[in-house]
C-alpha positions as semicolon CSV with decimal commas, in nm:
position;residue;x (nm);y (nm);z (nm)
1;M;-5,676;-0,612;10,270
2;T;-5,330;-0,622;10,428
3;V;-5,110;-0,929;10,457
4;E;-5,151;-0,924;10,836
5;I;-5,529;-0,945;10,809
6;L;-5,503;-1,232;10,562
7;W;-5,273;-1,422;10,795
8;F;-5,508;-1,347;11,086
9;I;-5,798;-1,501;10,891
10;V;-5,584;-1,802;10,796
11;G;-5,495;-1,860;11,162
12;V;-5,856;-1,836;11,277
13;L;-5,979;-2,070;11,003
14;A;-5,701;-2,322;11,067
15;V;-5,782;-2,350;11,436
16;A;-6,157;-2,350;11,366
17;V;-6,113;-2,648;11,134
18;G;-5,892;-2,819;11,391
19;I;-6,150;-2,772;11,667
20;A;-6,435;-2,888;11,439
21;L;-6,242;-3,204;11,352
22;S;-6,168;-3,259;11,721
23;I;-6,539;-3,236;11,804
24;A;-6,624;-3,471;11,516
25;L;-6,367;-3,726;11,633
26;H;-6,490;-3,692;11,992
27;E;-6,833;-3,805;11,873
28;V;-6,672;-4,084;11,669
29;G;-6,530;-4,202;11,999
30;H;-6,888;-4,255;12,119
31;L;-7,023;-4,379;11,785
32;V;-6,780;-4,663;11,714
33;P;-6,808;-4,855;12,043
34;A;-7,186;-4,801;12,048
35;K;-7,218;-4,968;11,708
36;L;-6,969;-5,240;11,803
37;F;-7,185;-5,321;12,106
38;G;-7,498;-5,338;11,893
39;V;-7,668;-5,018;12,007
40;R;-7,890;-4,859;11,743
41;V;-7,754;-4,511;11,676
42;T;-8,008;-4,282;11,510
43;Q;-7,798;-3,966;11,469
44;Y;-7,436;-3,853;11,452
45;M;-7,426;-3,474;11,445
46;V;-7,150;-3,214;11,463
47;G;-7,289;-2,888;11,596
48;F;-7,626;-2,778;11,732
49;G;-7,928;-2,594;11,595
50;P;-8,069;-2,620;11,242
51;T;-7,929;-2,896;11,023
52;V;-7,707;-2,765;10,742
53;F;-7,633;-3,098;10,581
54;S;-7,722;-3,459;10,656
55;R;-7,721;-3,797;10,489
56;K;-7,861;-4,124;10,615
57;K;-7,646;-4,432;10,585
58;G;-7,799;-4,749;10,715
59;E;-7,989;-4,674;11,033
60;T;-7,785;-4,363;11,123
61;E;-7,823;-4,005;11,002
62;Y;-7,489;-3,826;10,971
63;G;-7,489;-3,448;10,953
64;V;-7,360;-3,102;11,035
65;K;-7,559;-2,836;11,218
66;A;-7,541;-2,458;11,205
67;I;-7,377;-2,386;11,543
68;P;-7,037;-2,563;11,556
69;L;-6,999;-2,552;11,934
70;G;-7,034;-2,920;12,010
71;G;-7,194;-3,236;11,881
72;Y;-7,387;-3,542;11,984
73;V;-7,463;-3,906;11,911
74;S;-7,824;-4,019;11,961
75;M;-7,860;-4,376;12,088
76;V;-8,196;-4,542;12,145
77;G;-8,294;-4,632;12,499
78;M;-8,086;-4,385;12,700
79;Y;-8,348;-4,410;12,978
80;P;-8,519;-4,718;13,123
81;P;-8,886;-4,776;13,035
82;E;-9,168;-4,619;13,234
83;H;-9,229;-4,883;13,500
84;P;-9,123;-4,938;13,862
85;E;-8,768;-5,054;13,917
86;Q;-8,714;-5,406;14,037
87;G;-8,781;-5,434;14,403
88;E;-8,978;-5,107;14,425
89;R;-9,347;-5,074;14,492
90;P;-9,564;-4,914;14,227
91;R;-9,618;-4,545;14,297
92;S;-9,913;-4,326;14,226
93;A;-9,911;-4,107;13,916
94;S;-9,638;-3,844;13,931
95;T;-9,768;-3,490;13,925
96;G;-9,463;-3,292;14,039
97;L;-9,262;-3,090;13,788
98;F;-8,942;-3,288;13,842
99;Q;-9,123;-3,621;13,822
100;Q;-9,295;-3,506;13,505
101;M;-8,959;-3,419;13,348
102;A;-8,833;-3,771;13,413
103;S;-9,158;-3,925;13,291
104;D;-9,153;-3,724;12,967
105;A;-8,791;-3,822;12,903
106;R;-8,871;-4,190;12,949
107;Q;-9,172;-4,156;12,719
108;M;-8,965;-3,989;12,445
109;S;-8,700;-4,256;12,482
110;A;-8,964;-4,529;12,450
111;E;-9,111;-4,370;12,136
112;E;-8,776;-4,410;11,958
113;L;-8,785;-4,786;12,001
114;Q;-8,872;-5,010;11,709
115;P;-8,957;-5,380;11,710
116;G;-8,639;-5,571;11,784
117;D;-8,472;-5,283;11,972
118;E;-8,524;-5,440;12,313
119;K;-8,166;-5,572;12,320
120;R;-8,021;-5,279;12,125
121;T;-8,081;-5,000;12,374
122;F;-7,802;-4,818;12,554
123;I;-7,954;-4,887;12,894
124;S;-7,970;-5,264;12,826
125;L;-7,591;-5,287;12,799
126;P;-7,377;-5,405;13,089
127;V;-7,228;-5,124;13,293
128;W;-6,877;-5,174;13,159
129;K;-6,993;-5,136;12,800
130;R;-7,182;-4,816;12,881
131;I;-6,872;-4,677;13,047
132;I;-6,658;-4,759;12,742
133;I;-6,906;-4,580;12,515
134;M;-6,914;-4,268;12,731
135;L;-6,536;-4,260;12,778
136;G;-6,480;-4,306;12,405
137;G;-6,522;-3,934;12,335
138;P;-6,272;-3,806;12,594
139;F;-6,036;-4,086;12,493
140;M;-6,038;-3,962;12,133
141;N;-5,950;-3,612;12,254
142;L;-5,662;-3,761;12,453
143;V;-5,537;-3,946;12,143
144;I;-5,555;-3,628;11,933
145;A;-5,376;-3,423;12,199
146;F;-5,108;-3,689;12,238
147;A;-5,052;-3,714;11,862
148;L;-5,021;-3,337;11,818
149;T;-4,795;-3,308;12,122
150;A;-4,574;-3,590;11,995
151;I;-4,534;-3,408;11,663
152;L;-4,437;-3,087;11,840
153;V;-4,203;-3,255;12,089
154;T;-4,009;-3,444;11,822
155;T;-3,995;-3,169;11,558
156;T;-4,027;-2,819;11,701
157;G;-3,900;-2,941;12,035
158;V;-3,961;-2,839;12,393
159;A;-3,868;-2,496;12,526
160;T;-3,553;-2,576;12,720
161;A;-3,334;-2,350;12,932
162;T;-2,976;-2,388;12,807
163;T;-2,646;-2,302;12,972
164;T;-2,606;-2,009;12,734
165;V;-2,641;-1,676;12,915
166;S;-2,923;-1,454;12,787
167;E;-2,871;-1,159;13,023
168;V;-2,648;-1,053;13,311
169;F;-2,799;-0,849;13,591
170;K;-2,599;-0,557;13,725
171;C;-2,715;-0,590;14,084
172;V;-2,880;-0,838;14,319
173;L;-3,210;-0,731;14,472
174;P;-3,411;-0,938;14,722
175;A;-3,763;-1,023;14,605
176;A;-3,918;-0,791;14,866
177;V;-3,708;-0,496;14,745
178;Q;-3,809;-0,566;14,385
179;Q;-4,176;-0,558;14,483
180;E;-4,131;-0,231;14,676
181;R;-3,958;-0,060;14,384
182;A;-4,213;-0,195;14,138
183;A;-4,492;-0,053;14,355
184;A;-4,310;0,282;14,349
185;G;-4,309;0,278;13,969
186;E;-3,945;0,185;13,921
187;A;-3,826;-0,071;13,668
188;T;-3,865;-0,426;13,794
189;G;-3,586;-0,582;13,589
190;Q;-3,232;-0,621;13,715
191;D;-3,050;-0,586;13,385
192;G;-3,083;-0,209;13,339
193;T;-2,915;0,077;13,522
194;E;-3,257;0,220;13,611
195;A;-3,326;-0,092;13,822
196;C;-3,016;-0,050;14,036
197;R;-2,934;0,227;14,281
198;P;-2,591;0,335;14,404
199;G;-2,495;0,105;14,687
200;D;-2,694;-0,195;14,562
201;P;-2,478;-0,511;14,574
202;A;-2,334;-0,603;14,236
203;A;-2,446;-0,932;14,085
204;P;-2,179;-1,205;14,109
205;A;-2,213;-1,286;13,738
206;F;-2,151;-0,920;13,653
207;E;-1,848;-0,910;13,883
208;A;-1,710;-1,231;13,729
209;G;-1,720;-1,074;13,382
210;L;-1,989;-1,292;13,226
211;E;-2,170;-1,149;12,924
212;P;-2,483;-1,240;12,726
213;G;-2,397;-1,511;12,473
214;D;-2,145;-1,687;12,698
215;T;-2,201;-2,061;12,741
216;I;-2,127;-2,205;13,085
217;T;-1,931;-2,529;13,043
218;A;-1,827;-2,611;13,401
219;F;-1,918;-2,508;13,757
220;N;-1,732;-2,605;14,073
221;G;-1,501;-2,823;13,867
222;R;-1,783;-3,027;13,711
223;P;-1,892;-3,011;13,346
224;V;-2,248;-2,883;13,302
225;D;-2,474;-2,896;12,997
226;D;-2,811;-2,857;13,167
227;W;-2,947;-2,532;13,311
228;D;-3,147;-2,700;13,587
229;E;-2,834;-2,881;13,704
230;L;-2,635;-2,554;13,696
231;S;-2,910;-2,364;13,876
232;S;-2,929;-2,624;14,154
233;A;-2,552;-2,613;14,200
234;I;-2,558;-2,231;14,222
235;R;-2,835;-2,236;14,482
236;E;-2,633;-2,472;14,702
237;R;-2,309;-2,266;14,688
238;A;-2,432;-1,947;14,854
239;G;-2,139;-1,751;15,001
240;E;-1,876;-1,995;14,870
241;P;-1,619;-1,889;14,605
242;T;-1,665;-2,131;14,317
243;A;-1,470;-2,197;13,997
244;I;-1,668;-2,132;13,680
245;T;-1,574;-2,191;13,316
246;W;-1,746;-2,054;13,009
247;E;-1,700;-2,033;12,635
248;R;-1,707;-1,703;12,445
249;D;-1,657;-1,676;12,069
250;G;-1,506;-2,025;12,063
251;A;-1,249;-1,948;12,334
252;E;-1,263;-2,095;12,684
253;Q;-1,246;-1,856;12,980
254;S;-1,258;-1,917;13,353
255;G;-1,293;-1,730;13,678
256;T;-1,432;-1,739;14,028
257;I;-1,787;-1,656;14,126
258;T;-1,944;-1,632;14,473
259;P;-2,324;-1,682;14,473
260;K;-2,499;-1,443;14,712
261;L;-2,760;-1,568;14,958
262;T;-3,066;-1,386;14,828
263;E;-3,441;-1,398;14,872
264;R;-3,583;-1,525;14,543
265;P;-3,937;-1,612;14,423
266;V;-4,034;-1,980;14,424
267;A;-4,120;-2,094;14,070
268;D;-4,305;-2,401;13,945
269;S;-4,182;-2,637;13,672
270;S;-4,300;-2,395;13,402
271;G;-4,119;-2,099;13,558
272;R;-4,427;-1,922;13,699
273;A;-4,389;-1,759;14,039
274;Q;-4,587;-1,935;14,312
275;T;-4,815;-1,742;14,548
276;N;-4,920;-1,779;14,909
277;P;-5,287;-1,811;15,013
278;D;-5,295;-1,433;15,071
279;G;-5,180;-1,368;14,715
280;S;-4,822;-1,268;14,802
281;T;-4,530;-1,425;14,616
282;Q;-4,363;-1,727;14,776
283;T;-3,992;-1,675;14,836
284;E;-3,690;-1,869;14,960
285;D;-3,330;-1,782;15,047
286;V;-3,092;-1,939;14,795
287;G;-2,762;-1,880;14,621
288;F;-2,800;-1,637;14,330
289;V;-2,552;-1,504;14,073
290;G;-2,774;-1,277;13,862
291;M;-2,789;-1,419;13,512
292;G;-3,063;-1,549;13,288
293;S;-3,073;-1,852;13,063
294;E;-3,130;-1,853;12,689
295;V;-3,436;-2,064;12,612
296;Q;-3,429;-2,270;12,294
297;N;-3,665;-2,524;12,143
298;V;-3,481;-2,854;12,152
299;P;-3,630;-3,160;11,974
300;Q;-3,684;-3,445;12,217
301;P;-3,740;-3,822;12,185
302;I;-4,104;-3,924;12,156
303;T;-4,096;-4,060;12,511
304;E;-4,080;-3,699;12,633
305;T;-4,439;-3,663;12,510
306;F;-4,560;-3,835;12,826
307;P;-4,424;-3,582;13,080
308;V;-4,528;-3,292;12,857
309;M;-4,881;-3,435;12,835
310;G;-4,879;-3,489;13,209
311;Q;-4,800;-3,122;13,267
312;Q;-5,080;-3,016;13,031
313;L;-5,332;-3,246;13,197
314;K;-5,236;-3,126;13,544
315;A;-5,251;-2,760;13,445
316;T;-5,594;-2,806;13,285
317;A;-5,726;-3,008;13,579
318;D;-5,604;-2,739;13,819
319;V;-5,809;-2,479;13,629
320;V;-6,118;-2,703;13,622
321;V;-6,098;-2,761;13,998
322;V;-6,115;-2,387;14,066
323;L;-6,334;-2,308;13,764
324;P;-6,608;-2,125;13,962
325;V;-6,343;-1,898;14,113
326;K;-6,181;-1,841;13,773
327;L;-6,518;-1,753;13,619
328;W;-6,587;-1,504;13,898
329;E;-6,245;-1,347;13,845
330;T;-6,318;-1,328;13,472
331;A;-6,651;-1,155;13,536
332;V;-6,483;-0,906;13,771
333;A;-6,215;-0,836;13,508
334;V;-6,475;-0,781;13,235
335;F;-6,702;-0,552;13,435
336;G;-6,441;-0,401;13,666
337;P;-6,087;-0,264;13,675
338;E;-5,911;-0,598;13,734
339;E;-5,693;-0,758;13,466
340;R;-5,774;-1,103;13,328
341;D;-5,563;-1,395;13,438
342;P;-5,356;-1,500;13,133
343;N;-5,376;-1,859;13,260
344;G;-5,753;-1,848;13,308
345;P;-6,026;-2,010;13,095
346;M;-6,125;-1,878;12,754
347;S;-6,384;-1,959;12,489
348;V;-6,332;-2,074;12,131
349;V;-6,352;-1,705;12,040
350;G;-6,045;-1,638;12,253
351;V;-5,861;-1,937;12,108
352;G;-5,943;-1,818;11,757
353;R;-5,823;-1,469;11,836
354;I;-5,490;-1,594;11,969
355;A;-5,454;-1,817;11,663
356;G;-5,514;-1,522;11,433
357;E;-5,270;-1,299;11,618
358;A;-5,007;-1,575;11,612
359;A;-5,048;-1,630;11,239
360;A;-5,022;-1,255;11,173
361;L;-4,693;-1,212;11,361
362;E;-4,419;-1,059;11,149
363;D;-4,067;-1,200;11,123
364;V;-4,183;-1,535;11,265
365;P;-4,103;-1,844;11,055
366;L;-4,400;-2,030;10,909
367;A;-4,296;-2,347;11,091
368;D;-4,315;-2,168;11,426
369;K;-4,662;-2,034;11,342
370;A;-4,780;-2,382;11,246
371;S;-4,637;-2,522;11,568
372;L;-4,827;-2,267;11,775
373;L;-5,153;-2,343;11,595
374;L;-5,103;-2,717;11,651
375;S;-5,031;-2,644;12,016
376;L;-5,357;-2,450;12,047
377;V;-5,561;-2,734;11,895
378;G;-5,382;-2,981;12,121
379;G;-5,462;-2,767;12,424
380;V;-5,829;-2,750;12,324
381;N;-5,839;-3,130;12,308
382;V;-5,688;-3,160;12,654
383;A;-5,951;-2,916;12,782
384;L;-6,232;-3,108;12,608
385;M;-6,116;-3,434;12,763
386;V;-6,075;-3,304;13,117
387;F;-6,393;-3,095;13,111
388;N;-6,606;-3,381;12,977
389;L;-6,491;-3,603;13,262
390;I;-6,655;-3,380;13,524
391;P;-6,906;-3,617;13,692
392;L;-7,214;-3,409;13,615
393;L;-7,484;-3,468;13,356
394;P;-7,510;-3,394;13,066
395;L;-7,130;-3,434;13,044
396;D;-6,979;-3,773;12,966
397;G;-6,846;-3,794;13,319
398;G;-7,202;-3,769;13,452
399;H;-7,309;-4,077;13,257
400;V;-6,998;-4,262;13,377
401;A;-7,076;-4,164;13,737
402;G;-7,434;-4,291;13,698
403;A;-7,311;-4,624;13,560
404;L;-7,057;-4,662;13,840
405;W;-7,325;-4,585;14,099
406;E;-7,546;-4,854;13,946
407;A;-7,262;-5,106;13,959
408;L;-7,190;-5,014;14,320
409;R;-7,545;-5,050;14,447
410;R;-7,612;-5,370;14,249
411;G;-7,284;-5,516;14,372
412;W;-7,370;-5,422;14,730
413;A;-7,715;-5,580;14,692
414;K;-7,559;-5,901;14,565
415;L;-7,303;-5,902;14,844
416;T;-7,569;-5,852;15,112
417;R;-7,811;-6,097;14,944
418;R;-8,071;-5,829;14,881
419;R;-8,298;-5,790;14,582
420;D;-8,130;-5,648;14,271
421;P;-8,221;-5,275;14,258
422;G;-8,203;-5,283;13,878
423;V;-8,083;-5,021;13,635
424;F;-8,014;-4,676;13,777
425;D;-8,265;-4,435;13,624
426;I;-8,066;-4,125;13,526
427;A;-8,392;-3,967;13,409
428;K;-8,444;-3,879;13,776
429;L;-8,143;-3,649;13,747
430;L;-8,287;-3,445;13,460
431;P;-8,362;-3,140;13,680
432;L;-7,994;-3,132;13,777
433;T;-7,902;-3,188;13,413
434;Y;-8,100;-2,881;13,308
435;V;-7,938;-2,672;13,582
436;V;-7,590;-2,782;13,474
437;G;-7,680;-2,721;13,110
438;I;-7,794;-2,366;13,186
439;A;-7,477;-2,309;13,389
440;L;-7,262;-2,432;13,100
441;L;-7,448;-2,202;12,861
442;G;-7,395;-1,908;13,096
443;M;-7,027;-1,993;13,132
444;G;-6,986;-2,006;12,756
445;L;-7,158;-1,671;12,706
446;L;-6,950;-1,508;12,981
447;L;-6,624;-1,630;12,830
448;I;-6,726;-1,524;12,479
449;V;-6,810;-1,174;12,605
450;A;-6,483;-1,164;12,800
451;D;-6,283;-1,272;12,495
452;I;-6,441;-0,992;12,293
453;V;-6,441;-0,711;12,550
454;D;-6,128;-0,796;12,751
455;P;-5,932;-1,065;12,563
456;I;-5,633;-1,249;12,700
457;R;-5,329;-1,115;12,518
458;I;-5,019;-1,326;12,470
459;F;-4,846;-1,128;12,196
């Protein structure tokens, strides 16, 4: 067995343990407030399927099941008892399939009750306590993600564009010309002779004599130590000769540079090119000099964890919002000629594969490998939090939505002096719950197949 394979296995196992602990702590987020509020919890399980190990402590059975793809906490009285809600007339016996599902669920819930459980059921709690219990799981994932991100931000640092030049392009090509030449099979970069043709306008940075490794220290007479600041100044000086100062091998040099007004792609905060509704790349006319920035990981104060977390949450939420479209694109990529979106969803199989490949990289310091693995586990926790907040049963967000709906209709009844409608019976939503559950199972299977047949490759 080669060293690379051993490192691959180590990476997979490390992330697997991290995800398992994240799932376990997610369920702890439900367990602790439930017990604090007096709810009788019968089971705390990590995984699904046959029980591998369990031990009963007090009134709760704690255990691990064979399929480590989730977990659950069983609380007594998740559904109201089998009787008409307050203010409703008794109905005849339910014979429909959907009604029978709800009736069976209520019956099973009632069978769990023991003498003295009347005030210890989940459904007997005030709405705000039920919401706290259901939000406890996603909150734990948020805490884990924040803690891991804080470690990475303050130690490894955040990838930051510096004022050190990484490359100098030889010519300036408008975005449309780049796309045309790329479609014709020509090189798409601007730093090689094969990307430039005779007659193409020379890049201002190339004309000014800048070289990779130079550090820009001043632009237009103002000191600069931030790439974003320098980039903004360049964009605003299109067509205007501008003084520029840089440091090379410890010696200061200076010259004049004239940014060219050029059509350039519009990028987001992470540097990804933005697209129009028709799929074409968004562009804008700005000043451009034709040089790239050297990106370095720079440790940041812990307060920078908040904006980094905000970016992760937004990126994950953006994927969840268009999840059906992303799943369709994934299916097309798996069973057709299309390529998978590197920013699309993936299963735990895909995460494990990336972790293994990262751990097996040669000439990469161990600290960098560990940072990447921590980043993967942190990203999984962000995804778990956001996904579980979708307001559909059986997800946590579905229970929260049901509790909020109950509070709304009971509050409205009180405001309008009507009879209290009572507890909202989520058992009535079981048919929808089963549909969502089947959809989630199908989504998981599709992503697992995709990650095996057509995996997302980062390295």
